[in-house]
N, C-alpha and C positions, 0 to 999 in steps of 0.2 A: 625808852631808855629809863632805867632805874635812877631815882635820886641819888646823887653821888655821896650824900652824908647819911643815908638810910642804913641802918643796921638791923640784922636779923639776930635775935638774942635768944639762946637756949639756956640750958643749966650749966653746961660745961664750957661752951664756946659761943662766940658770936661771929657773924659774918659781915664784912664790910666790902664795898665795891674796891676793886683793884685801883691803883693809881699808876702813874708812869713814873713813879719814883724809883730812884736806884734800889732802895732797900727792897721794894716790892720785886723789881726785876732780879736783883741778885739772889733773893730766896727762891724764886720760881726756878731760876736756872739751876741753883744748887740742888733743890729737891729733885727737879725732873731728870737731872743727870746722875742722881745717886743710884747705886746698885739695888737699893730697896724699892725704888719707885719705877725707874725705866722699864724693867722687864715686864710691868703690868700694862704697859701702853702699846698700842698697835705702831704708833709712830716711835722708832727706836733710835733715830738719829740724835746726836748730841744738840742740846739746846745752846743757843748763843744770845748774847745781848742784842745783836742786830735782829735775829729771827724773832726773839720775843717782842721787841719793840715793833716790829712789822706786824705781828699777831695783834698787838694791842691797837695799832693804828688802822688796820684793815678790817678786823673782826669785831673787837670789843667797842672802841670808841666810835665806830661807824654804825653801831646798833645792830649788827649781824650776830652778835653774841653778847654774853654777860659773864663776868668773872667776879669772884669774891675771894678775898684773903680770910682764912680761918684763924681766929685768935682764941686762945685759952682766956677765960674770964679771970680766973684767979691771978694771973700775972701779966696779962695782956700781951703775951708772946705769940707771934705768928707761927703757926705750926702746920699750914698746908693751904690748899685752895680748892674751890669748887667752880665749876664753869658750865655754861650752856653754849653749845655751837650749833651751826646749821639752823638758827632761829628762823622759822617760817611764819610771819605773822598771818598770812593768808590761810595756811593750813592750820594754824595755831598749834604748832609743835616744835620741839626742839631736842637736841641730844644732850644728855647730862654726863658730866665727868667730874671726878673727885680724886684727890690724893691727900694723904696725911704725910707730909714730908719729914717730920720729926719722929725718929724711930721710937723713942720713949713714950709717945703718945698714942701708939697702936693698941688695940685690944681693949680699949677703956669705953667703947660704945660711941666714940667720938664720930666716927664715919656715919653711924645711923642717925645721929643728931644733926650732923651737917646735911645729909640728905633730906631729913624731916624739915629743917629750916629752908632749904632750897626749894622744896615742894611748896612751902608757903608762898615764896615769892612767885613760883611758876604758876600756881593756880589762882592765888588771890590778887596778885599784881598784874602779871602778864595775861591772865585769863586764858592760859593755853588749854587746849583740849588733851593734849597728850605729850608726855615726855618719855623718852626712851633712852637706853643705854646699851652699850656693847661691853662685854666682858669675855676674857679668855675662858673657855669652858672649864680648865683645870683651876681657875682662881675661884674656888669655893667659898671663901670667906666674903668676896665681892658679891657673888651670885646670891648667897644666903641673905646678906644685908639688904639687897634689893627685894628679894621675896618677903622679908619681915617688914618691909615698909609699903607692902601692897602691890609691888610690880609683879606682872606675870610674864612668864617666858613665852615669847611669841614665835621664836624659831631657834633651832640649833643648826648652825652653819658649819658643815663639815669641811675641813681644809680650806677655810675661808681666806686666811692670811698667810703669806710666805715670809717668816721673820727668822733671821739668824740660821738660814739653811734648813728649815723645816716648816712644814705646813702646821697651821694652828686652827683649831676649832674655835668658833665664837658663839656665845649665846646672846641672843637679842632680847632684851627685856623692855617692858613698858608699863606705863601706868596712865589710865585715863583720868581725867579730872573727876573726882568723886561727886562734886555738886552736880555735875551733868548727868551722871548715872542715876540720880535720884529723880531726875525730871520725867 
């Protein structure tokens, strides 16, 4: 489990571990239920306070996953989150996810910076071998961001998910710990 006070600091943003505060919960619910975030997630059902608290209890605070709130450095405003789910300490891998919930903060390179900071945590602290992510195939900004950060496309899954009465293609991307590749 990560140190609850540790922050990962970049040029524009820093990451801090999520808490069970009402502020963190309310932000997550507001962001995930927004029309600019929800369409990019496989899980499309509305988020609730109860559902989020259950996620925190069963996944994050139990050590099965990790979640961070993204803050802008200049004004300390929370603008999104990043997380690792399906953490497998034995196989040394986890699935990565991110969203920038504040619309005005998109297109500024923040997502790439968040990914870079999260990879520091993944490879330097958790010592994972592999981190992977899923993205809708038509979400090119997300796919391109992963590729720019050294992820490789491992699979293109045709008609993988049935969402809102249509089948959606998924791209599976992954990055192996670069320190292990040097050995």
